[in-house]
N, CA, C and O atoms as a Tinker XYZ file with bonds, in Angstrom:
   476  protein
     1  N      3.037000   28.743000  -10.904000    73     2
     2  CA     1.874000   27.376000  -11.054000    64     1     3
     3  C      1.123000   27.622000   -9.913000    63     2     4     5
     4  O      1.687000   27.894000   -8.853000    81     3
     5  N     -0.329000   27.546000  -10.026000    73     3     6
     6  CA    -1.256000   27.633000   -8.963000    64     5     7
     7  C     -1.208000   26.366000   -8.023000    63     6     8     9
     8  O     -0.510000   25.383000   -8.271000    81     7
     9  N     -2.061000   26.499000   -6.866000    73     7    10
    10  CA    -1.940000   25.298000   -5.894000    64     9    11
    11  C     -2.974000   24.319000   -6.846000    63    10    12    13
    12  O     -2.729000   23.117000   -6.746000    81    11
    13  N     -3.924000   24.634000   -7.613000    73    11    14
    14  CA    -4.360000   23.262000   -8.167000    64    13    15
    15  C     -3.622000   22.360000   -9.015000    63    14    16    17
    16  O     -3.731000   21.137000   -9.100000    81    15
    17  N     -2.641000   23.365000   -9.799000    73    15    18
    18  CA    -2.101000   22.779000  -10.397000    64    17    19
    19  C     -0.926000   21.907000  -10.052000    63    18    20    21
    20  O     -0.560000   20.899000  -10.655000    81    19
    21  N     -0.290000   22.569000   -8.772000    73    19    22
    22  CA     0.579000   21.815000   -8.149000    64    21    23
    23  C      0.066000   20.377000   -7.372000    63    22    24    25
    24  O      0.637000   19.291000   -7.270000    81    23
    25  N     -1.039000   20.770000   -6.954000    73    23    26
    26  CA    -1.711000   19.448000   -6.284000    64    25    27
    27  C     -1.938000   18.596000   -7.708000    63    26    28    29
    28  O     -1.666000   17.400000   -7.617000    81    27
    29  N     -2.281000   18.944000   -8.665000    73    27    30
    30  CA    -2.453000   17.919000   -9.412000    64    29    31
    31  C     -1.363000   17.215000  -10.263000    63    30    32    33
    32  O     -1.509000   16.120000  -10.805000    81    31
    33  N     -0.098000   18.095000  -10.314000    73    31    34
    34  CA     1.314000   17.306000  -10.668000    64    33    35
    35  C      1.638000   16.354000   -9.606000    63    34    36    37
    36  O      2.133000   15.252000   -9.843000    81    35
    37  N      1.237000   16.971000   -7.925000    73    35    38
    38  CA     2.042000   15.789000   -7.155000    64    37    39
    39  C      1.041000   14.375000   -7.228000    63    38    40    41
    40  O      1.535000   13.289000   -6.926000    81    39
    41  N     -0.276000   14.473000   -7.616000    73    39    42
    42  CA    -1.245000   13.686000   -7.829000    64    41    43
    43  C     -0.733000   12.506000   -8.906000    63    42    44    45
    44  O     -0.732000   11.283000   -8.765000    81    43
    45  N     -0.374000   13.187000   -9.838000    73    43    46
    46  CA     0.372000   12.623000  -11.064000    64    45    47
    47  C      1.482000   11.642000  -10.645000    63    46    48    49
    48  O      1.563000   10.415000  -10.711000    81    47
    49  N      2.269000   12.553000  -10.216000    73    47    50
    50  CA     3.751000   12.128000   -9.746000    64    49    51
    51  C      3.415000   10.819000   -8.833000    63    50    52    53
    52  O      4.033000    9.826000   -9.215000    81    51
    53  N      2.679000   10.635000   -7.855000    73    51    54
    54  CA     2.256000    9.646000   -7.027000    64    53    55
    55  C      1.580000    8.481000   -7.943000    63    54    56    57
    56  O      2.040000    7.352000   -7.768000    81    55
    57  N      0.688000    8.609000   -8.760000    73    55    58
    58  CA     0.138000    7.561000   -9.625000    64    57    59
    59  C      1.229000    7.113000  -10.582000    63    58    60    61
    60  O      1.079000    5.941000  -10.926000    81    59
    61  N      2.245000    7.698000  -11.086000    73    59    62
    62  CA     3.325000    6.979000  -11.688000    64    61    63
    63  C      4.217000    6.181000  -11.089000    63    62    64    65
    64  O      4.934000    5.376000  -11.683000    81    63
    65  N      4.196000    6.430000   -9.601000    73    63    66
    66  CA     5.052000    5.658000   -8.512000    64    65    67
    67  C      4.430000    4.056000   -8.605000    63    66    68    69
    68  O      5.056000    3.000000   -8.702000    81    67
    69  N      2.991000    4.289000   -8.537000    73    67    70
    70  CA     1.890000    2.886000   -8.696000    64    69    71
    71  C      2.276000    2.451000   -9.762000    63    70    72    73
    72  O      2.643000    1.277000   -9.728000    81    71
    73  N      2.342000    3.055000  -10.883000    73    71    74
    74  CA     2.427000    2.602000  -12.359000    64    73    75
    75  C      3.227000    1.935000  -12.567000    63    74    76    77
    76  O      3.008000    0.998000  -13.336000    81    75
    77  N      4.619000    2.117000  -11.939000    73    75    78
    78  CA     5.908000    1.595000  -11.899000    64    77    79
    79  C      5.927000   -0.073000  -11.301000    63    78    80    81
    80  O      6.683000   -0.999000  -11.594000    81    79
    81  N      5.053000   -0.023000  -10.586000    73    79    82
    82  CA     5.262000   -1.241000   -9.822000    64    81    83
    83  C      4.538000   -2.367000  -10.794000    63    82    84    85
    84  O      4.877000   -3.543000  -10.919000    81    83
    85  N      3.305000   -1.590000  -11.534000    73    83    86
    86  CA     2.680000   -2.613000  -12.421000    64    85    87
    87  C      1.517000   -1.564000  -13.210000    63    86    88    89
    88  O      0.672000   -0.905000  -12.605000    81    87
    89  N      1.693000   -1.592000  -14.608000    73    87    90
    90  CA     0.844000   -0.682000  -15.068000    64    89    91
    91  C     -0.687000   -0.721000  -15.110000    63    90    92    93
    92  O     -1.402000    0.025000  -15.778000    81    91
    93  N     -1.116000   -1.799000  -14.216000    73    91    94
    94  CA    -2.300000   -2.143000  -13.853000    64    93    95
    95  C     -2.447000   -2.400000  -12.357000    63    94    96    97
    96  O     -3.264000   -3.162000  -11.840000    81    95
    97  N     -1.673000   -1.766000  -11.835000    73    95    98
    98  CA    -1.819000   -2.010000  -10.331000    64    97    99
    99  C     -3.232000   -1.102000   -9.821000    63    98   100   101
   100  O     -3.452000    0.108000   -9.870000    81    99
   101  N     -3.969000   -2.112000   -9.377000    73    99   102
   102  CA    -5.106000   -1.757000   -8.896000    64   101   103
   103  C     -5.082000   -0.839000   -7.508000    63   102   104   105
   104  O     -4.259000   -1.010000   -6.609000    81   103
   105  N     -6.215000    0.245000   -7.493000    73   103   106
   106  CA    -6.515000    1.001000   -6.535000    64   105   107
   107  C     -6.412000    0.395000   -5.419000    63   106   108   109
   108  O     -5.496000    0.752000   -4.677000    81   107
   109  N     -7.230000   -0.585000   -5.027000    73   107   110
   110  CA    -7.592000   -1.271000   -3.559000    64   109   111
   111  C     -6.156000   -1.777000   -3.351000    63   110   112   113
   112  O     -5.842000   -1.943000   -2.172000    81   111
   113  N     -5.214000   -2.057000   -4.295000    73   111   114
   114  CA    -4.167000   -2.865000   -3.757000    64   113   115
   115  C     -2.889000   -1.747000   -3.281000    63   114   116   117
   116  O     -1.899000   -2.099000   -2.639000    81   115
   117  N     -3.121000   -0.539000   -3.683000    73   115   118
   118  CA    -2.378000    0.728000   -3.581000    64   117   119
   119  C     -2.835000    1.085000   -1.950000    63   118   120   121
   120  O     -2.043000    1.144000   -1.009000    81   119
   121  N     -4.365000    1.314000   -1.870000    73   119   122
   122  CA    -5.056000    1.621000   -0.670000    64   121   123
   123  C     -4.464000    0.637000    0.547000    63   122   124   125
   124  O     -4.117000    1.100000    1.634000    81   123
   125  N     -4.406000   -0.589000    0.261000    73   123   126
   126  CA    -4.172000   -1.881000    1.317000    64   125   127
   127  C     -2.604000   -1.476000    1.700000    63   126   128   129
   128  O     -2.325000   -1.241000    2.876000    81   127
   129  N     -1.391000   -1.391000    0.449000    73   127   130
   130  CA    -0.212000   -1.104000    1.002000    64   129   131
   131  C      0.104000    0.297000    1.845000    63   130   132   133
   132  O      0.889000    0.347000    2.792000    81   131
   133  N     -0.649000    1.418000    1.327000    73   131   134
   134  CA    -0.692000    2.603000    2.230000    64   133   135
   135  C     -1.004000    2.240000    3.416000    63   134   136   137
   136  O     -0.151000    2.747000    4.145000    81   135
   137  N     -2.033000    1.416000    4.285000    73   135   138
   138  CA    -2.564000    1.330000    5.261000    64   137   139
   139  C     -1.678000    0.635000    6.206000    63   138   140   141
   140  O     -1.422000    0.965000    7.364000    81   139
   141  N     -1.070000   -0.792000    5.267000    73   139   142
   142  CA     0.254000   -1.359000    5.975000    64   141   143
   143  C      1.289000   -0.626000    6.377000    63   142   144   145
   144  O      1.834000   -0.901000    7.446000    81   143
   145  N      1.751000    0.474000    5.553000    73   143   146
   146  CA     2.886000    1.203000    5.616000    64   145   147
   147  C      2.530000    2.142000    7.175000    63   146   148   149
   148  O      3.248000    2.281000    8.166000    81   147
   149  N      1.444000    2.558000    6.954000    73   147   150
   150  CA     0.705000    3.538000    8.409000    64   149   151
   151  C      0.828000    2.541000    9.476000    63   150   152   153
   152  O      1.140000    3.094000   10.531000    81   151
   153  N      0.696000    1.282000    9.583000    73   151   154
   154  CA     0.634000    0.456000   10.856000    64   153   155
   155  C      1.305000   -0.682000   10.412000    63   154   156   157
   156  O      0.601000   -1.471000    9.782000    81   155
   157  N      2.666000   -1.031000   10.595000    73   155   158
   158  CA     3.317000   -2.356000   10.214000    64   157   159
   159  C      3.157000   -3.361000   11.260000    63   158   160   161
   160  O      3.601000   -3.100000   12.379000    81   159
   161  N      2.564000   -4.508000   11.033000    73   159   162
   162  CA     2.034000   -5.311000   12.012000    64   161   163
   163  C      0.571000   -5.650000   12.111000    63   162   164   165
   164  O      0.120000   -6.754000   12.417000    81   163
   165  N     -0.045000   -4.680000   11.845000    73   163   166
   166  CA    -1.384000   -5.157000   11.580000    64   165   167
   167  C     -2.109000   -6.279000   11.080000    63   166   168   169
   168  O     -1.624000   -6.639000   10.007000    81   167
   169  N     -3.018000   -6.926000   11.414000    73   167   170
   170  CA    -3.915000   -7.981000   11.061000    64   169   171
   171  C     -4.483000   -7.935000    9.699000    63   170   172   173
   172  O     -4.626000   -6.830000    9.175000    81   171
   173  N     -4.840000   -9.055000    9.035000    73   171   174
   174  CA    -5.686000   -9.074000    7.999000    64   173   175
   175  C     -7.161000   -8.557000    8.277000    63   174   176   177
   176  O     -7.915000   -8.116000    7.410000    81   175
   177  N     -7.472000   -8.695000    9.736000    73   175   178
   178  CA    -8.804000   -8.204000   10.198000    64   177   179
   179  C     -8.610000   -6.760000   10.135000    63   178   180   181
   180  O     -9.348000   -5.984000    9.528000    81   179
   181  N     -7.543000   -6.444000   10.818000    73   179   182
   182  CA    -7.689000   -5.012000   10.926000    64   181   183
   183  C     -7.600000   -4.114000    9.601000    63   182   184   185
   184  O     -7.984000   -2.955000    9.441000    81   183
   185  N     -7.055000   -4.884000    8.805000    73   183   186
   186  CA    -6.660000   -4.161000    7.370000    64   185   187
   187  C     -8.174000   -4.074000    6.641000    63   186   188   189
   188  O     -8.629000   -3.092000    6.055000    81   187
   189  N     -8.843000   -5.412000    6.845000    73   187   190
   190  CA   -10.225000   -5.140000    6.404000    64   189   191
   191  C    -11.234000   -4.172000    6.870000    63   190   192   193
   192  O    -12.240000   -3.766000    6.289000    81   191
   193  N    -10.770000   -3.887000    8.024000    73   191   194
   194  CA   -11.684000   -2.935000    8.943000    64   193   195
   195  C    -11.518000   -1.471000    8.430000    63   194   196   197
   196  O    -12.400000   -0.633000    8.242000    81   195
   197  N    -10.062000   -1.362000    8.236000    73   195   198
   198  CA    -9.409000   -0.046000    7.889000    64   197   199
   199  C     -9.835000    0.200000    6.661000    63   198   200   201
   200  O    -10.270000    1.338000    6.485000    81   199
   201  N     -9.841000   -0.630000    5.623000    73   199   202
   202  CA   -10.344000   -0.463000    4.147000    64   201   203
   203  C    -11.824000   -0.533000    4.027000    63   202   204   205
   204  O    -12.225000    0.050000    3.020000    81   203
   205  N    -12.764000   -1.077000    4.761000    73   203   206
   206  CA   -14.150000   -1.392000    4.500000    64   205   207
   207  C    -14.115000   -2.319000    3.333000    63   206   208   209
   208  O    -15.055000   -2.236000    2.543000    81   207
   209  N    -12.989000   -3.358000    3.061000    73   207   210
   210  CA   -13.010000   -4.283000    2.130000    64   209   211
   211  C    -13.093000   -5.757000    3.076000    63   210   212   213
   212  O    -12.546000   -6.057000    4.138000    81   211
   213  N    -14.125000   -6.587000    2.089000    73   211   214
   214  CA   -14.480000   -7.485000    2.963000    64   213   215
   215  C    -12.943000   -8.566000    3.618000    63   214   216   217
   216  O    -11.860000   -8.241000    3.131000    81   215
   217  N    -12.937000   -9.359000    4.310000    73   215   218
   218  CA   -11.569000   -9.970000    4.674000    64   217   219
   219  C    -11.189000  -10.905000    3.546000    63   218   220   221
   220  O     -9.998000  -11.138000    3.337000    81   219
   221  N    -12.338000  -11.566000    2.656000    73   219   222
   222  CA   -11.663000  -12.379000    1.517000    64   221   223
   223  C    -11.087000  -11.879000    0.357000    63   222   224   225
   224  O    -10.320000  -12.487000   -0.390000    81   223
   225  N    -11.563000  -10.554000    0.223000    73   223   226
   226  CA   -10.978000   -9.669000   -0.851000    64   225   227
   227  C     -9.740000   -9.112000   -0.450000    63   226   228   229
   228  O     -8.891000   -9.118000   -1.341000    81   227
   229  N     -9.356000   -8.579000    0.756000    73   227   230
   230  CA    -8.374000   -8.211000    1.608000    64   229   231
   231  C     -7.237000   -9.196000    1.666000    63   230   232   233
   232  O     -6.080000   -8.792000    1.554000    81   231
   233  N     -7.521000  -10.500000    1.841000    73   231   234
   234  CA    -6.502000  -11.705000    1.783000    64   233   235
   235  C     -6.315000  -12.062000    0.515000    63   234   236   237
   236  O     -5.216000  -12.600000    0.378000    81   235
   237  N     -6.849000  -11.996000   -0.339000    73   235   238
   238  CA    -6.481000  -12.156000   -2.009000    64   237   239
   239  C     -5.398000  -11.034000   -2.274000    63   238   240   241
   240  O     -4.297000  -11.421000   -2.665000    81   239
   241  N     -5.598000   -9.752000   -2.107000    73   239   242
   242  CA    -4.722000   -8.610000   -2.260000    64   241   243
   243  C     -3.762000   -8.677000   -1.806000    63   242   244   245
   244  O     -2.748000   -8.545000   -2.492000    81   243
   245  N     -3.697000   -8.965000   -0.144000    73   243   246
   246  CA    -2.568000   -9.406000    0.615000    64   245   247
   247  C     -1.379000  -10.232000   -0.256000    63   246   248   249
   248  O     -0.213000   -9.948000   -0.530000    81   247
   249  N     -2.380000  -11.585000   -0.608000    73   247   250
   250  CA    -1.579000  -12.598000   -1.321000    64   249   251
   251  C     -0.974000  -11.919000   -2.493000    63   250   252   253
   252  O      0.098000  -12.450000   -2.784000    81   251
   253  N     -1.306000  -10.884000   -3.297000    73   251   254
   254  CA    -0.714000  -10.519000   -4.633000    64   253   255
   255  C      0.250000   -9.427000   -4.059000    63   254   256   257
   256  O      1.238000   -9.202000   -4.759000    81   255
   257  N      0.132000   -8.756000   -2.970000    73   255   258
   258  CA     1.246000   -7.926000   -2.653000    64   257   259
   259  C      2.468000   -8.802000   -1.780000    63   258   260   261
   260  O      3.597000   -8.337000   -1.619000    81   259
   261  N      2.143000   -9.810000   -1.382000    73   259   262
   262  CA     3.231000  -10.481000   -1.024000    64   261   263
   263  C      3.775000  -11.436000   -2.104000    63   262   264   265
   264  O      4.132000  -11.055000   -3.219000    81   263
   265  N      3.804000  -12.573000   -1.720000    73   263   266
   266  CA     4.416000  -14.015000   -2.725000    64   265   267
   267  C      3.535000  -14.815000   -3.229000    63   266   268   269
   268  O      3.937000  -15.798000   -3.851000    81   267
   269  N      2.116000  -14.575000   -3.073000    73   267   270
   270  CA     1.195000  -15.397000   -3.569000    64   269   271
   271  C     -0.020000  -15.144000   -4.301000    63   270   272   273
   272  O     -1.187000  -15.466000   -4.079000    81   271
   273  N      0.654000  -14.346000   -5.434000    73   271   274
   274  CA    -0.350000  -13.913000   -6.214000    64   273   275
   275  C     -1.231000  -15.222000   -6.854000    63   274   276   277
   276  O     -0.680000  -16.323000   -6.863000    81   275
   277  N     -2.341000  -15.106000   -7.283000    73   275   278
   278  CA    -3.147000  -15.991000   -7.707000    64   277   279
   279  C     -2.869000  -16.306000   -9.459000    63   278   280   281
   280  O     -3.001000  -17.401000  -10.006000    81   279
   281  N     -2.432000  -14.941000  -10.149000    73   279   282
   282  CA    -2.356000  -15.291000  -11.533000    64   281   283
   283  C     -1.402000  -14.184000  -11.458000    63   282   284   285
   284  O     -1.629000  -13.219000  -10.728000    81   283
   285  N     -0.052000  -14.296000  -12.372000    73   283   286
   286  CA     0.771000  -13.207000  -12.429000    64   285   287
   287  C      1.936000  -13.389000  -11.382000    63   286   288   289
   288  O      1.959000  -14.245000  -10.497000    81   287
   289  N      2.979000  -12.357000  -11.657000    73   287   290
   290  CA     4.036000  -12.590000  -10.544000    64   289   291
   291  C      3.692000  -11.608000   -9.473000    63   290   292   293
   292  O      3.173000  -10.505000   -9.638000    81   291
   293  N      4.132000  -12.283000   -8.126000    73   291   294
   294  CA     3.616000  -11.451000   -6.994000    64   293   295
   295  C      4.359000  -10.101000   -7.039000    63   294   296   297
   296  O      5.187000   -9.894000   -7.926000    81   295
   297  N      4.088000   -9.211000   -6.130000    73   295   298
   298  CA     4.431000   -7.900000   -6.320000    64   297   299
   299  C      5.573000   -7.879000   -5.041000    63   298   300   301
   300  O      6.128000   -6.783000   -4.963000    81   299
   301  N      5.957000   -8.720000   -4.188000    73   299   302
   302  CA     6.858000   -8.578000   -3.133000    64   301   303
   303  C      6.923000   -7.644000   -2.341000    63   302   304   305
   304  O      8.055000   -7.296000   -2.003000    81   303
   305  N      5.835000   -6.973000   -1.817000    73   303   306
   306  CA     6.096000   -5.569000   -1.227000    64   305   307
   307  C      5.592000   -5.774000    0.063000    63   306   308   309
   308  O      6.021000   -5.053000    0.964000    81   307
   309  N      4.710000   -6.677000    0.319000    73   307   310
   310  CA     4.293000   -6.961000    1.825000    64   309   311
   311  C      4.720000   -8.280000    2.375000    63   310   312   313
   312  O      4.485000   -9.149000    1.534000    81   311
   313  N      5.240000   -8.753000    3.422000    73   311   314
   314  CA     5.397000  -10.077000    4.146000    64   313   315
   315  C      4.449000  -10.344000    5.205000    63   314   316   317
   316  O      4.120000   -9.589000    6.121000    81   315
   317  N      4.110000  -11.354000    4.993000    73   315   318
   318  CA     2.821000  -12.163000    5.913000    64   317   319
   319  C      3.517000  -12.961000    6.960000    63   318   320   321
   320  O      4.181000  -13.945000    6.636000    81   319
   321  N      3.376000  -12.519000    8.423000    73   319   322
   322  CA     4.048000  -13.651000    9.311000    64   321   323
   323  C      2.911000  -13.988000   10.218000    63   322   324   325
   324  O      2.034000  -13.233000   10.637000    81   323
   325  N      3.092000  -15.304000   10.453000    73   323   326
   326  CA     2.197000  -15.830000   11.712000    64   325   327
   327  C      2.789000  -15.736000   12.909000    63   326   328   329
   328  O      3.937000  -16.039000   13.232000    81   327
   329  N      1.481000  -15.073000   13.844000    73   327   330
   330  CA     2.197000  -14.701000   15.279000    64   329   331
   331  C      2.250000  -16.001000   15.844000    63   330   332   333
   332  O      1.244000  -16.709000   15.808000    81   331
   333  N      3.655000  -16.534000   16.532000    73   331   334
   334  CA     3.317000  -17.785000   17.216000    64   333   335
   335  C      2.511000  -17.816000   18.280000    63   334   336   337
   336  O      1.697000  -18.727000   18.431000    81   335
   337  N      2.663000  -16.731000   19.212000    73   335   338
   338  CA     1.238000  -17.265000   20.410000    64   337   339
   339  C      0.191000  -17.033000   19.796000    63   338   340   341
   340  O     -0.732000  -17.259000   20.579000    81   339
   341  N     -0.335000  -16.585000   18.470000    73   339   342
   342  CA    -1.795000  -16.656000   18.063000    64   341   343
   343  C     -1.720000  -17.197000   16.394000    63   342   344   345
   344  O     -1.786000  -16.430000   15.433000    81   343
   345  N     -1.596000  -18.411000   16.321000    73   343   346
   346  CA    -1.687000  -19.257000   15.282000    64   345   347
   347  C     -2.336000  -18.829000   14.181000    63   346   348   349
   348  O     -1.803000  -19.030000   13.089000    81   347
   349  N     -3.602000  -18.163000   14.256000    73   347   350
   350  CA    -4.570000  -18.063000   13.501000    64   349   351
   351  C     -4.334000  -16.461000   13.006000    63   350   352   353
   352  O     -4.879000  -16.029000   11.990000    81   351
   353  N     -3.370000  -15.565000   13.934000    73   351   354
   354  CA    -3.055000  -14.192000   13.482000    64   353   355
   355  C     -2.133000  -13.840000   12.751000    63   354   356   357
   356  O     -1.022000  -13.879000   13.281000    81   355
   357  N     -2.195000  -13.410000   11.420000    73   355   358
   358  CA    -1.259000  -12.998000   10.632000    64   357   359
   359  C     -0.982000  -11.498000   10.334000    63   358   360   361
   360  O     -1.813000  -10.762000    9.801000    81   359
   361  N      0.580000  -11.007000   10.826000    73   359   362
   362  CA     0.943000   -9.688000   10.660000    64   361   363
   363  C      1.476000   -9.278000    9.438000    63   362   364   365
   364  O      2.127000  -10.014000    8.697000    81   363
   365  N      1.165000   -7.938000    9.191000    73   363   366
   366  CA     1.621000   -7.500000    7.778000    64   365   367
   367  C      2.712000   -6.886000    7.994000    63   366   368   369
   368  O      2.831000   -6.284000    9.061000    81   367
   369  N      3.533000   -6.885000    7.259000    73   367   370
   370  CA     4.814000   -5.603000    7.357000    64   369   371
   371  C      5.161000   -5.698000    5.766000    63   370   372   373
   372  O      4.856000   -6.580000    4.964000    81   371
   373  N      5.988000   -4.356000    5.557000    73   371   374
   374  CA     6.343000   -4.192000    4.306000    64   373   375
   375  C      8.049000   -4.968000    4.353000    63   374   376   377
   376  O      8.836000   -5.030000    5.298000    81   375
   377  N      8.179000   -5.468000    2.979000    73   375   378
   378  CA     9.372000   -5.849000    2.424000    64   377   379
   379  C     10.110000   -4.691000    2.387000    63   378   380   381
   380  O      9.575000   -3.595000    2.554000    81   379
   381  N     11.578000   -4.857000    2.135000    73   379   382
   382  CA    12.486000   -3.763000    1.446000    64   381   383
   383  C     12.021000   -2.968000    0.308000    63   382   384   385
   384  O     12.163000   -1.750000    0.198000    81   383
   385  N     11.328000   -3.924000   -0.714000    73   383   386
   386  CA    10.986000   -3.412000   -1.837000    64   385   387
   387  C      9.752000   -2.572000   -1.613000    63   386   388   389
   388  O      9.465000   -1.558000   -2.250000    81   387
   389  N      9.051000   -3.119000   -0.623000    73   387   390
   390  CA     7.753000   -2.109000   -0.387000    64   389   391
   391  C      8.086000   -0.935000    0.614000    63   390   392   393
   392  O      7.388000    0.070000    0.481000    81   391
   393  N      9.149000   -0.918000    1.693000    73   391   394
   394  CA     9.761000    0.375000    1.734000    64   393   395
   395  C     10.333000    1.257000    1.021000    63   394   396   397
   396  O     10.166000    2.460000    1.219000    81   395
   397  N     11.043000    0.803000    0.148000    73   395   398
   398  CA    11.626000    1.864000   -1.175000    64   397   399
   399  C     10.149000    2.404000   -1.746000    63   398   400   401
   400  O      9.975000    3.615000   -1.609000    81   399
   401  N      9.285000    1.801000   -2.243000    73   399   402
   402  CA     8.082000    2.519000   -2.654000    64   401   403
   403  C      7.525000    3.296000   -2.093000    63   402   404   405
   404  O      7.121000    4.263000   -2.739000    81   403
   405  N      7.235000    3.222000   -0.555000    73   403   406
   406  CA     6.817000    4.251000    0.516000    64   405   407
   407  C      7.714000    5.187000    0.374000    63   406   408   409
   408  O      7.327000    6.355000    0.338000    81   407
   409  N      9.017000    4.900000    0.270000    73   407   410
   410  CA     9.938000    6.258000    0.456000    64   409   411
   411  C      9.610000    7.175000   -0.471000    63   410   412   413
   412  O      9.402000    8.367000   -0.244000    81   411
   413  N      9.547000    6.473000   -1.816000    73   411   414
   414  CA     9.658000    7.210000   -2.828000    64   413   415
   415  C      8.016000    8.027000   -3.067000    63   414   416   417
   416  O      7.884000    8.835000   -3.986000    81   415
   417  N      6.928000    7.716000   -2.187000    73   415   418
   418  CA     5.785000    8.451000   -2.097000    64   417   419
   419  C      5.949000    9.510000   -1.240000    63   418   420   421
   420  O      5.617000   10.667000   -1.498000    81   419
   421  N      6.541000    9.065000   -0.054000    73   419   422
   422  CA     6.669000   10.014000    0.830000    64   421   423
   423  C      7.939000   11.275000    0.483000    63   422   424   425
   424  O      7.978000   12.375000    1.034000    81   423
   425  N      8.826000   10.816000   -0.469000    73   423   426
   426  CA     9.501000   11.896000   -0.960000    64   425   427
   427  C      8.950000   12.949000   -1.762000    63   426   428   429
   428  O      9.316000   14.123000   -1.715000    81   427
   429  N      7.971000   12.432000   -2.569000    73   427   430
   430  CA     7.074000   13.123000   -3.311000    64   429   431
   431  C      6.072000   14.323000   -2.663000    63   430   432   433
   432  O      5.842000   15.504000   -2.925000    81   431
   433  N      5.636000   13.391000   -1.722000    73   431   434
   434  CA     4.599000   14.378000   -0.359000    64   433   435
   435  C      5.167000   15.378000    0.193000    63   434   436   437
   436  O      4.590000   16.418000    0.510000    81   435
   437  N      6.440000   15.112000    0.358000    73   435   438
   438  CA     7.618000   16.103000    1.324000    64   437   439
   439  C      7.702000   17.314000    0.647000    63   438   440   441
   440  O      7.735000   18.417000    1.192000    81   439
   441  N      7.746000   17.038000   -0.867000    73   439   442
   442  CA     8.062000   18.281000   -1.392000    64   441   443
   443  C      6.868000   19.252000   -1.785000    63   442   444   445
   444  O      7.044000   20.254000   -2.479000    81   443
   445  N      5.649000   18.866000   -1.283000    73   443   446
   446  CA     4.515000   19.598000   -1.298000    64   445   447
   447  C      4.240000   19.872000   -0.018000    63   446   448   449
   448  O      4.392000   18.998000    0.835000    81   447
   449  N      3.753000   21.243000    0.334000    73   447   450
   450  CA     3.356000   21.717000    1.403000    64   449   451
   451  C      2.169000   20.956000    2.168000    63   450   452   453
   452  O      1.174000   20.818000    1.457000    81   451
   453  N      2.079000   20.533000    3.217000    73   451   454
   454  CA     1.149000   19.699000    3.908000    64   453   455
   455  C     -0.225000   20.436000    3.782000    63   454   456   457
   456  O     -1.239000   19.903000    3.332000    81   455
   457  N     -0.152000   21.566000    4.175000    73   455   458
   458  CA    -1.553000   22.559000    4.176000    64   457   459
   459  C     -2.231000   22.512000    2.670000    63   458   460   461
   460  O     -3.434000   22.758000    2.583000    81   459
   461  N     -1.581000   22.243000    1.653000    73   459   462
   462  CA    -2.091000   22.310000    0.635000    64   461   463
   463  C     -3.024000   21.044000    0.333000    63   462   464   465
   464  O     -4.093000   21.092000   -0.276000    81   463
   465  N     -2.426000   19.914000    0.867000    73   463   466
   466  CA    -2.788000   18.345000    0.529000    64   465   467
   467  C     -4.309000   18.340000    1.510000    63   466   468   469
   468  O     -4.565000   18.851000    2.600000    81   467
   469  N     -5.105000   17.541000    0.587000    73   467   470
   470  CA    -6.682000   17.662000    1.432000    64   469   471
   471  C     -6.885000   16.081000    0.792000    63   470   472   473
   472  O     -6.671000   15.685000   -0.354000    81   471
   473  N     -7.350000   15.389000    1.912000    73   471   474
   474  CA    -7.911000   14.091000    1.640000    64   473   475
   475  C     -9.261000   13.999000    0.893000    63   474   476
   476  O     -9.758000   12.899000    0.651000    81   475
């Protein structure tokens, strides 16, 4: 199998993991989930800056990823905690279900040589 075919196969495997969460899981949600997994405890503002998305959009996405989805069943992948010392700051962490999803993603990526993956 060629390098391109291997990369495409890995890409499709990753998309299928996301698709199992919800067949219509938005890419922006996946990006936010990945950023939270990279740095658990980051704030909504930090997530907004890292993704380049407006704070209002990130807040809505985090609501859906946690337990406060406006329409439909929430995904329960992220836990939002208010920092006691800074009542206005909300920290974002993965739930056990979120950790399970990221573990599957990491397993798929570990089967592909890192030097072949390009952002």
